[in-house]
TORDRENBA-115823 format. One record per residue: x, y negated, z negated of N, C-alpha, C in turn; residue in one letter; residue number from 1. Coordinates in steps of 0.1 Angstrom, whole numbers, plus 2048, in hexadecimal, padded with zeros to 3 digits. Layout:
+-----+-----+-----+------+------+------+-----+-----+-----+----+-----+
! nxx ! nyy ! nzz ! caxx ! cayy ! cazz ! cxx ! cyy ! czz ! aa !   i !
+-----+-----+-----+------+------+------+-----+-----+-----+----+-----+
!   X !   Y !   Z !    X !    Y !    Z !   X !   Y !   Z !  A ! NUM !
...
+-----+-----+-----+------+------+------+-----+-----+-----+----+-----+
***
This chain:
+-----+-----+-----+------+------+------+-----+-----+-----+----+-----+
! nxx ! nyy ! nzz ! caxx ! cayy ! cazz ! cxx ! cyy ! czz ! aa !   i !
+-----+-----+-----+------+------+------+-----+-----+-----+----+-----+
! 808 ! 80C ! 802 !  801 !  7FE !  7FF ! 80C ! 7EF ! 801 !  X !   1 !
! 811 ! 7F4 ! 7F6 !  81B !  7E9 !  7F6 ! 823 ! 7EA ! 806 !  X !   2 !
! 822 ! 7EE ! 80E !  82B !  7EE !  81C ! 820 ! 7E5 ! 822 !  X !   3 !
! 816 ! 7EF ! 820 !  807 !  7E7 !  82A ! 80B ! 7D7 ! 827 !  X !   4 !
! 805 ! 7D2 ! 81D !  806 !  7C6 !  817 ! 813 ! 7BF ! 81D !  X !   5 !
! 81B ! 7C0 ! 818 !  827 !  7BD !  820 ! 82B ! 7B7 ! 82D !  X !   6 !
! 824 ! 7C0 ! 836 !  824 !  7C3 !  847 ! 817 ! 7B7 ! 849 !  X !   7 !
! 80C ! 7B5 ! 83F !  802 !  7AD !  846 ! 809 ! 79E ! 844 !  X !   8 !
! 80E ! 79E ! 83A !  813 !  791 !  831 ! 81C ! 78D ! 83F !  X !   9 !
! 827 ! 798 ! 841 !  82D !  795 !  84D ! 82C ! 78F ! 85B !  X !  10 !
! 819 ! 796 ! 85C !  818 !  793 !  86C ! 810 ! 788 ! 869 !  X !  11 !
! 80B ! 781 ! 85E !  7FF !  778 !  85A ! 80F ! 76D ! 85E !  X !  12 !
! 819 ! 76E ! 855 !  825 !  765 !  857 ! 829 ! 765 ! 865 !  X !  13 !
! 829 ! 76C ! 86A !  831 !  76E !  87A ! 823 ! 761 ! 883 !  X !  14 !
! 818 ! 762 ! 881 !  80C !  75A !  889 ! 810 ! 74E ! 885 !  X !  15 !
! 812 ! 749 ! 875 !  813 !  73B !  873 ! 825 ! 731 ! 87B !  X !  16 !
! 827 ! 73F ! 879 !  83E !  73C !  87E ! 835 ! 739 ! 88C !  X !  17 !
! 82D ! 73C ! 89B !  827 !  73B !  8A5 ! 825 ! 734 ! 8A4 !  X !  18 !
! 818 ! 732 ! 89E !  80E !  723 !  8A2 ! 817 ! 718 ! 89D !  X !  19 !
! 821 ! 716 ! 894 !  823 !  707 !  893 ! 831 ! 709 ! 89E !  X !  20 !
! 839 ! 70F ! 8A2 !  840 !  70F !  8A8 ! 83F ! 70A ! 8B6 !  X !  21 !
! 82E ! 70F ! 8BB !  824 !  70F !  8C8 ! 821 ! 701 ! 8C8 !  X !  22 !
! 814 ! 703 ! 8BF !  809 !  6F5 !  8BC ! 810 ! 6E9 ! 8B5 !  X !  23 !
! 815 ! 6ED ! 8AB !  81E !  6E7 !  8A2 ! 810 ! 6E2 ! 895 !  X !  24 !
! 80B ! 6F2 ! 892 !  7FD !  6EF !  88A ! 7F9 ! 701 ! 88C !  X !  25 !
! 7F5 ! 703 ! 87D !  7ED !  70E !  879 ! 7E6 ! 711 ! 877 !  X !  26 !
! 7DD ! 71D ! 879 !  7D0 !  71D !  874 ! 7CC ! 71D ! 868 !  X !  27 !
! 7C1 ! 714 ! 863 !  7BE !  713 !  855 ! 7BA ! 71F ! 84A !  X !  28 !
! 7B6 ! 728 ! 857 !  7AE !  738 !  850 ! 7BA ! 743 ! 84E !  X !  29 !
! 7C0 ! 73E ! 84D !  7D1 !  748 !  84D ! 7D4 ! 743 ! 83D !  X !  30 !
! 7D4 ! 73A ! 83A !  7D3 !  734 !  82C ! 7CF ! 740 ! 823 !  X !  31 !
! 7C1 ! 73A ! 820 !  7BD !  747 !  817 ! 7C3 ! 755 ! 817 !  X !  32 !
! 7BF ! 759 ! 825 !  7C3 !  768 !  824 ! 7D2 ! 76C ! 821 !  X !  33 !
! 7D7 ! 762 ! 824 !  7E8 !  763 !  81C ! 7ED ! 762 ! 810 !  X !  34 !
! 7E3 ! 75A ! 80B !  7E0 !  753 !  7FB ! 7DF ! 763 ! 7F4 !  X !  35 !
! 7D3 ! 766 ! 7FC !  7D0 !  776 !  7F2 ! 7D6 ! 780 ! 7F6 !  X !  36 !
! 7DA ! 784 ! 7FF !  7E7 !  78D !  801 ! 7F4 ! 789 ! 7FA !  X !  37 !
! 7F6 ! 77E ! 7F5 !  805 !  77B !  7EF ! 803 ! 77B ! 7DD !  X !  38 !
! 7F2 ! 77A ! 7DD !  7F2 !  77E !  7CD ! 7EF ! 78C ! 7C6 !  X !  39 !
! 7EB ! 792 ! 7D6 !  7E9 !  7A4 !  7D0 ! 7F9 ! 7A9 ! 7D3 !  X !  40 !
! 800 ! 7A3 ! 7DA !  811 !  7AC !  7D9 ! 816 ! 7A7 ! 7D2 !  X !  41 !
! 80F ! 799 ! 7C7 !  81A !  790 !  7B9 ! 817 ! 799 ! 7B2 !  X !  42 !
! 807 ! 7A0 ! 7B0 !  801 !  7A7 !  7A3 ! 807 ! 7B8 ! 7A5 !  X !  43 !
! 80F ! 7BC ! 7AC !  815 !  7C4 !  7AD ! 81E ! 7C7 ! 7A5 !  X !  44 !
! 82D ! 7BF ! 7A5 !  834 !  7BB !  79E ! 832 ! 7B1 ! 791 !  X !  45 !
! 828 ! 7A8 ! 791 !  827 !  79F !  77F ! 81C ! 7A3 ! 77F !  X !  46 !
! 819 ! 799 ! 773 !  809 !  796 !  770 ! 807 ! 78C ! 773 !  X !  47 !
! 7F7 ! 78B ! 770 !  7EF !  77F !  77A ! 7F3 ! 772 ! 774 !  X !  48 !
! 7FA ! 771 ! 766 !  7FD !  762 !  75E ! 805 ! 764 ! 75E !  X !  49 !
! 80E ! 769 ! 761 !  81E !  769 !  767 ! 81E ! 762 ! 774 !  X !  50 !
! 816 ! 769 ! 77C !  81C !  767 !  78C ! 810 ! 752 ! 78F !  X !  51 !
! 800 ! 751 ! 787 !  801 !  745 !  785 ! 810 ! 73E ! 77E !  X !  52 !
! 813 ! 73A ! 774 !  820 !  734 !  770 ! 823 ! 732 ! 776 !  X !  53 !
! 82C ! 739 ! 786 !  836 !  739 !  78A ! 82F ! 734 ! 796 !  X !  54 !
! 823 ! 734 ! 79A !  81A !  729 !  7A3 ! 81B ! 71C ! 79F !  X !  55 !
! 81A ! 71C ! 792 !  819 !  70B !  78F ! 825 ! 708 ! 78C !  X !  56 !
! 832 ! 70D ! 78A !  83F !  704 !  78A ! 844 ! 703 ! 796 !  X !  57 !
! 840 ! 710 ! 7A2 !  846 !  70A !  7AC ! 844 ! 6FF ! 7B3 !  X !  58 !
! 82F ! 702 ! 7B0 !  828 !  6F6 !  7B6 ! 82D ! 6EA ! 7B2 !  X !  59 !
! 830 ! 6E7 ! 7A6 !  835 !  6DC !  7A1 ! 840 ! 6D3 ! 7A5 !  X !  60 !
! 84A ! 6E0 ! 7A9 !  856 !  6DC !  7AE ! 857 ! 6D8 ! 7BE !  X !  61 !
! 84B ! 6DA ! 7C0 !  849 !  6D7 !  7D1 ! 844 ! 6CA ! 7D1 !  X !  62 !
! 839 ! 6C6 ! 7C7 !  832 !  6BC !  7C6 ! 83B ! 6AF ! 7C2 !  X !  63 !
! 849 ! 6B2 ! 7BC !  851 !  6A8 !  7B7 ! 859 ! 6A2 ! 7C4 !  X !  64 !
! 85F ! 6B2 ! 7C3 !  865 !  6AD !  7D7 ! 857 ! 6A7 ! 7DF !  X !  65 !
! 84C ! 6A6 ! 7E0 !  846 !  69D !  7E8 ! 848 ! 694 ! 7E6 !  X !  66 !
! 845 ! 68F ! 7DB !  840 !  684 !  7D4 ! 84F ! 67A ! 7D7 !  X !  67 !
! 859 ! 684 ! 7D5 !  862 !  678 !  7D3 ! 86A ! 674 ! 7E3 !  X !  68 !
! 866 ! 67F ! 7EB !  866 !  67D !  7FB ! 85C ! 671 ! 7FE !  X !  69 !
! 84F ! 66F ! 7F6 !  849 !  664 !  7F9 ! 84B ! 65A ! 7F1 !  X !  70 !
! 852 ! 658 ! 7E8 !  856 !  64C !  7E0 ! 862 ! 649 ! 7E8 !  X !  71 !
! 86B ! 652 ! 7F0 !  876 !  64B !  7FA ! 870 ! 646 ! 800 !  X !  72 !
! 869 ! 64B ! 807 !  863 !  643 !  818 ! 85A ! 638 ! 815 !  X !  73 !
! 857 ! 638 ! 808 !  84C !  629 !  807 ! 855 ! 61D ! 801 !  X !  74 !
! 863 ! 623 ! 7FE !  86D !  61B !  7F9 ! 86F ! 613 ! 807 !  X !  75 !
! 879 ! 622 ! 811 !  87E !  61D !  81C ! 871 ! 612 ! 824 !  X !  76 !
! 866 ! 61A ! 828 !  85D !  60F !  82E ! 854 ! 5FF ! 825 !  X !  77 !
! 85A ! 5FF ! 819 !  854 !  5F6 !  80E ! 846 ! 5F2 ! 812 !  X !  78 !
! 840 ! 5FA ! 813 !  836 !  5FF !  810 ! 830 ! 60D ! 80D !  X !  79 !
! 821 ! 613 ! 809 !  821 !  622 !  801 ! 81D ! 626 ! 80D !  X !  80 !
! 824 ! 631 ! 812 !  822 !  639 !  81A ! 81F ! 64A ! 818 !  X !  81 !
! 818 ! 64E ! 81D !  80D !  658 !  819 ! 817 ! 666 ! 824 !  X !  82 !
! 81F ! 66F ! 81E !  829 !  676 !  828 ! 81F ! 681 ! 831 !  X !  83 !
! 815 ! 685 ! 826 !  80F !  68E !  82A ! 805 ! 688 ! 838 !  X !  84 !
! 806 ! 690 ! 842 !  7FE !  690 !  84F ! 80A ! 687 ! 857 !  X !  85 !
! 817 ! 680 ! 857 !  81E !  678 !  85D ! 82B ! 680 ! 85B !  X !  86 !
! 832 ! 681 ! 854 !  83C !  687 !  854 ! 83F ! 698 ! 84D !  X !  87 !
! 838 ! 69A ! 849 !  832 !  6AB !  843 ! 824 ! 6AB ! 845 !  X !  88 !
! 823 ! 6B8 ! 84B !  815 !  6B8 !  850 ! 80E ! 6C2 ! 842 !  X !  89 !
! 801 ! 6BF ! 843 !  7F3 !  6C6 !  83C ! 7FC ! 6DA ! 83D !  X !  90 !
! 800 ! 6DC ! 849 !  803 !  6EA !  848 ! 80D ! 6F0 ! 843 !  X !  91 !
! 819 ! 6E6 ! 845 !  823 !  6E6 !  837 ! 825 ! 6E4 ! 82E !  X !  92 !
! 81A ! 6E1 ! 829 !  81B !  6DD !  816 ! 813 ! 6EE ! 814 !  X !  93 !
! 807 ! 6EE ! 820 !  7FE !  6FB !  819 ! 809 ! 70B ! 81A !  X !  94 !
! 814 ! 707 ! 821 !  819 !  715 !  827 ! 826 ! 70F ! 81B !  X !  95 !
! 827 ! 705 ! 814 !  833 !  708 !  808 ! 829 ! 709 ! 7FA !  X !  96 !
! 81C ! 705 ! 7FA !  817 !  70E !  7F0 ! 811 ! 71F ! 7EE !  X !  97 !
! 812 ! 722 ! 7FC !  812 !  731 !  7F9 ! 821 ! 737 ! 7F4 !  X !  98 !
! 828 ! 72F ! 7FF !  832 !  734 !  7F9 ! 836 ! 735 ! 7E7 !  X !  99 !
! 833 ! 72E ! 7E5 !  836 !  729 !  7D2 ! 82C ! 73A ! 7CA !  X ! 100 !
! 823 ! 73F ! 7D4 !  81D !  749 !  7CC ! 82B ! 753 ! 7CE !  X ! 101 !
! 82E ! 758 ! 7D5 !  83D !  75F !  7DA ! 848 ! 763 ! 7D1 !  X ! 102 !
! 84F ! 759 ! 7C7 !  85B !  75A !  7C2 ! 854 ! 755 ! 7B6 !  X ! 103 !
! 861 ! 756 ! 7AB !  867 !  754 !  79E ! 869 ! 745 ! 7A4 !  X ! 104 !
! 867 ! 739 ! 79C !  870 !  730 !  79B ! 880 ! 72D ! 79D !  X ! 105 !
! 887 ! 738 ! 79C !  891 !  733 !  7A0 ! 893 ! 73F ! 7AC !  X ! 106 !
! 88F ! 746 ! 7AD !  88F !  748 !  7BF ! 889 ! 73F ! 7C8 !  X ! 107 !
! 881 ! 73C ! 7C5 !  87B !  72E !  7CE ! 880 ! 724 ! 7D1 !  X ! 108 !
! 883 ! 720 ! 7C9 !  895 !  716 !  7C6 ! 89B ! 717 ! 7D0 !  X ! 109 !
! 8A1 ! 726 ! 7CF !  8AD !  72B !  7D8 ! 8A3 ! 730 ! 7E1 !  X ! 110 !
! 899 ! 733 ! 7E8 !  896 !  733 !  7F4 ! 88D ! 726 ! 7FC !  X ! 111 !
! 88B ! 720 ! 7F2 !  885 !  711 !  7FB ! 896 ! 709 ! 7FC !  X ! 112 !
! 89F ! 709 ! 7F4 !  8AB !  704 !  7F8 ! 8B1 ! 707 ! 806 !  X ! 113 !
! 8B3 ! 711 ! 804 !  8BD !  719 !  810 ! 8B4 ! 71C ! 81D !  X ! 114 !
! 8A4 ! 71B ! 81B !  89C !  718 !  827 ! 89C ! 70A ! 832 !  X ! 115 !
! 89D ! 701 ! 828 !  89A !  6F6 !  82A ! 8A9 ! 6EE ! 82E !  X ! 116 !
! 8B2 ! 6F8 ! 828 !  8C3 !  6F5 !  82F ! 8C0 ! 6F6 ! 840 !  X ! 117 !
! 8C0 ! 708 ! 83E !  8C0 !  70D !  84D ! 8B5 ! 704 ! 853 !  X ! 118 !
! 8AD ! 704 ! 852 !  89F !  6F9 !  858 ! 8A9 ! 6F1 ! 860 !  X ! 119 !
! 8AC ! 6E7 ! 858 !  8B9 !  6D8 !  85A ! 8C2 ! 6E0 ! 866 !  X ! 120 !
! 8C5 ! 6EC ! 863 !  8D5 !  6EA !  868 ! 8CE ! 6F0 ! 87A !  X ! 121 !
! 8C3 ! 6F8 ! 87B !  8C0 !  700 !  888 ! 8BD ! 6F1 ! 88D !  X ! 122 !
! 8B5 ! 6E9 ! 888 !  8AB !  6E0 !  88C ! 8BB ! 6D1 ! 892 !  X ! 123 !
! 8C1 ! 6D0 ! 88C !  8CF !  6C7 !  88F ! 8D3 ! 6CE ! 89D !  X ! 124 !
! 8D6 ! 6DA ! 89E !  8DE !  6E3 !  8AA ! 8D6 ! 6E3 ! 8B4 !  X ! 125 !
! 8C5 ! 6E2 ! 8B1 !  8B7 !  6E5 !  8BD ! 8BB ! 6D7 ! 8C4 !  X ! 126 !
! 8BC ! 6CB ! 8B8 !  8C0 !  6BB !  8BB ! 8C3 ! 6BA ! 8C3 !  X ! 127 !
! 8D4 ! 6B9 ! 8C1 !  8E1 !  6BA !  8C7 ! 8E5 ! 6C2 ! 8D4 !  X ! 128 !
! 8DD ! 6CF ! 8D3 !  8DF !  6D8 !  8DF ! 8D7 ! 6D0 ! 8EF !  X ! 129 !
! 8CB ! 6D3 ! 8E8 !  8C0 !  6CD !  8F2 ! 8C1 ! 6BE ! 8F4 !  X ! 130 !
! 8BF ! 6B5 ! 8EF !  8BF !  6A9 !  8EC ! 8B4 ! 6A8 ! 8EE !  X ! 131 !
! 8AE ! 6AE ! 8E2 !  89B !  6AB !  8E2 ! 899 ! 69E ! 8DA !  X ! 132 !
! 890 ! 69A ! 8DC !  88B !  68D !  8D9 ! 87C ! 690 ! 8CA !  X ! 133 !
! 87B ! 69C ! 8D1 !  870 !  6A6 !  8C6 ! 86E ! 69B ! 8BA !  X ! 134 !
! 861 ! 69B ! 8B4 !  860 !  68F !  8A6 ! 85A ! 699 ! 89C !  X ! 135 !
! 858 ! 6A4 ! 8A0 !  855 !  6AE !  899 ! 852 ! 6BD ! 896 !  X ! 136 !
! 85E ! 6BF ! 887 !  861 !  6CA !  882 ! 858 ! 6D7 ! 883 !  X ! 137 !
! 858 ! 6E0 ! 889 !  84E !  6E9 !  884 ! 853 ! 6F2 ! 875 !  X ! 138 !
! 853 ! 6E8 ! 86C !  856 !  6EE !  85C ! 84E ! 6F8 ! 858 !  X ! 139 !
! 840 ! 6FB ! 854 !  83A !  703 !  855 ! 83C ! 714 ! 857 !  X ! 140 !
! 840 ! 70F ! 866 !  848 !  719 !  86F ! 854 ! 722 ! 86B !  X ! 141 !
! 860 ! 717 ! 86A !  870 !  71F !  862 ! 86C ! 724 ! 857 !  X ! 142 !
! 863 ! 71D ! 84B !  862 !  724 !  83E ! 85A ! 731 ! 841 !  X ! 143 !
! 854 ! 733 ! 849 !  847 !  73E !  847 ! 851 ! 74C ! 84C !  X ! 144 !
! 85E ! 745 ! 858 !  868 !  750 !  860 ! 86F ! 753 ! 855 !  X ! 145 !
! 878 ! 748 ! 84C !  882 !  74D !  841 ! 879 ! 753 ! 83A !  X ! 146 !
! 86A ! 751 ! 834 !  866 !  756 !  82C ! 866 ! 767 ! 82B !  X ! 147 !
! 864 ! 76F ! 83A !  861 !  778 !  842 ! 86E ! 77F ! 83F !  X ! 148 !
! 87F ! 779 ! 846 !  88A !  77B !  841 ! 888 ! 77F ! 836 !  X ! 149 !
! 883 ! 77B ! 829 !  884 !  782 !  81E ! 87C ! 78B ! 81C !  X ! 150 !
! 874 ! 788 ! 81E !  86A !  796 !  81E ! 86F ! 7A7 ! 827 !  X ! 151 !
! 876 ! 7A1 ! 832 !  879 !  7AE !  836 ! 887 ! 7B3 ! 830 !  X ! 152 !
! 88C ! 7AA ! 826 !  89C !  7A9 !  81E ! 894 ! 7B5 ! 815 !  X ! 153 !
! 888 ! 7AF ! 810 !  882 !  7B6 !  803 ! 880 ! 7C5 ! 805 !  X ! 154 !
! 876 ! 7C7 ! 814 !  876 !  7D2 !  814 ! 884 ! 7DD ! 819 !  X ! 155 !
! 88B ! 7D5 ! 823 !  897 !  7E1 !  81F ! 89E ! 7E3 ! 815 !  X ! 156 !
! 89F ! 7DB ! 80C !  8AB !  7DA !  7FE ! 8A1 ! 7D3 ! 7F4 !  X ! 157 !
! 898 ! 7E7 ! 7EE !  88D !  7E6 !  7E4 ! 88E ! 7E4 ! 7D8 !  X ! 158 !
! 89F ! 7DE ! 7D7 !  89F !  7D8 !  7C7 ! 8A1 ! 7C9 ! 7C7 !  X ! 159 !
! 89D ! 7C3 ! 7D5 !  89A !  7B4 !  7D2 ! 88A ! 7B4 ! 7D0 !  X ! 160 !
! 887 ! 7A5 ! 7C1 !  87A !  7A3 !  7BD ! 87D ! 798 ! 7BD !  X ! 161 !
! 86E ! 790 ! 7CB !  873 !  780 !  7C7 ! 86E ! 77C ! 7BB !  X ! 162 !
! 865 ! 782 ! 7B5 !  865 !  77F !  7A4 ! 86E ! 77E ! 79B !  X ! 163 !
! 875 ! 787 ! 79C !  882 !  786 !  795 ! 890 ! 781 ! 797 !  X ! 164 !
! 897 ! 77E ! 78F !  8A7 !  77B !  796 ! 8B0 ! 783 ! 792 !  X ! 165 !
! 8AB ! 788 ! 78D !  8B6 !  795 !  786 ! 8BC ! 79D ! 790 !  X ! 166 !
! 8B7 ! 7A0 ! 799 !  8BD !  7A3 !  7A8 ! 8CC ! 79B ! 7AE !  X ! 167 !
! 8C9 ! 78B ! 7A9 !  8D4 !  785 !  7AF ! 8DE ! 785 ! 7A5 !  X ! 168 !
! 8D9 ! 786 ! 798 !  8E6 !  786 !  78F ! 8EF ! 790 ! 78F !  X ! 169 !
! 8E6 ! 79E ! 791 !  8EF !  7A8 !  797 ! 8F8 ! 7AB ! 79F !  X ! 170 !
! 8F1 ! 7A5 ! 7A7 !  8FB !  7A4 !  7B0 ! 906 ! 79B ! 7B6 !  X ! 171 !
! 904 ! 790 ! 7AC !  90D !  787 !  7AA ! 919 ! 78B ! 79F !  X ! 172 !
! 912 ! 796 ! 796 !  91F !  79E !  78B ! 925 ! 7A4 ! 795 !  X ! 173 !
! 91B ! 7AA ! 7A1 !  926 !  7B9 !  7A5 ! 932 ! 7B3 ! 7AB !  X ! 174 !
! 930 ! 7A5 ! 7B2 !  93A !  79F !  7BB ! 946 ! 79D ! 7B2 !  X ! 175 !
! 949 ! 797 ! 7A2 !  950 !  794 !  79E ! 955 ! 7A0 ! 79A !  X ! 176 !
+-----+-----+-----+------+------+------+-----+-----+-----+----+-----+
***
């Protein structure tokens, strides 16, 4: 059953990746389906209370980042600027909130930092290589694609658990 849930989540995030890259938009009906699947997946390895705590901590981190970016853009523009639907799409925010369900807080920060850095590097390479003038980056698509890589890693390396940090600690200690 766990493999089936992972495959369904993988397919749904692949659809988000495709839609965001092709249309710069995602279908709204995917969000509640993925939300339910991620909750079910989380309940297989953690309790509902712990999963809710993780979600709210991760969502708080995302909201602080969005608030900080909004403040920065507002100061730069010398007027209040709502970055949602201007610099950041609602689909991007919804995918970020979905991902909040998928990780413990430390793993979420690691995932988000790594995926945003990789997105930035890929976008810079694409813009410089193809001299692109595109104004919109499919952030939700990149995040979904990177999540799929994590999901595949978790399927292959069964000791990986996105809801705790111990596997990272063990890996680091094995290196030392």
